N, C-alpha and C positions, 0 to 999 in steps of 0.2 A: 894370838892366832896359833892354832895348832899346825904341826907339820902337814897333816892331811890337807888343811885348808890352803896352805901355801903351795902344796903340790897341785892342788886343783886349780888355783889361780894361774900358776905357771903354764899349765896345759891349756887352759882357756885363752891365754894371751898369745899362744903360738898359732901359726897358720894351720899346723896339723890338728889343733884342737877345734878349728873352725872349718869343717868340710863344706859348709854352705858358702863360705867366702870363695873357695876354689870354683864352685859351680857358678856364683854370681860373676866372678872375674871371667870365666869362660864365656858366659852369656854376653857380658859387656864387650868382650873382644869380638864376638860374632856380630853383634849389632852394630858395633863401630866399624867393623870391616864392610858390612853390608851398606851402611850409610855412606862410607867413602866411595865404595864401588858405584852406588847410585848417583852420588854427586859427579863423579867422573863421567859417567854415561850421559847424564843430563848436560853436562858442560859441553860434551862433544855434539849433542843433538841440537842445542839452542841456548837461549839466554836463561832458561829456567833454572838450569844448574847454578849459574852465577847469583841469581835471585835467592835460590835456597840457601847457598853458601853464605851469602851476605846476611840473610836473616839469622842463620845459625851463629854467625860471628858476632852479630849485634847482641844476640841473647846472652852469648858467653861473655862479651864485654860488660853488658849491664850487670850480670851476675857477679862478675869479679869486682866491679866498682861498688855495687851495693851490698856485697857479701850476703846476698839472698839466693844463692844458687839452688838450694833444695826447694825453696818456695817457687822459684821460676820454673824449675823442672817439673814440679807437680802441676803448676798452672798449664804449662804447655802440654803435658800429658793428659790433662783434663780436657782441653780444647780439642786435642786430636781424637780423643775417645768420643767426644761429643759429635764431631764431624763424621767419624766412622759409624757411629750408631745411627745418626740421621740418614746417612747414605744407605746403610743396610736396610733401614725401614722403607725408604723410597723404592729401592730396588725390589725388595720382597713384595711391597704393595703392587707395584707395576707388573710384576710376574704373576702374582696371584689373581689380579683382576683382568688379566688378558690385555693390558695396555701396551705390552711390548710389541714391537713390529713382527709380523709373521714373515716367514721366508718369502713369500710372494710379494709382500710389500717392500722387503729389504732388496730384493733383486727384481728389478722392475719388470722382467719378462714374466714372472709369476709361475712359470712352469719349468719342469726339469728338461734339460737338453735331450734332444732326440737323436737317435742313431742316424748316420748318414744314409742316403738312399741307396747306395751301391752295395749293401751288405757289410759295410763297415771296414772294407780293405783299403 
């Protein structure tokens, strides 16, 4: 191997030689922080935070035991993408076909509030 090849390999093996690693690490920190914040908020509101945390802990435990962490991650990401896509299609179809509730239907009065009879003072 030439000195040029050795130098290229040394640069490639360092973090400085992999700027995409730093970007990916930053994104992972942001997503992890957002997930932790969401779990804390949902735990304060109700039991769904604990259910979500339990599901995540179970997935992590299964991935550690089976050594299939990457495959489990891809499976979960695929399921979440499927749920997100189906939800988006349902919402878009509902809005485009006029199936969404109108303001009058949503607020039972159906009309805008009127000004008081005394001139509004």
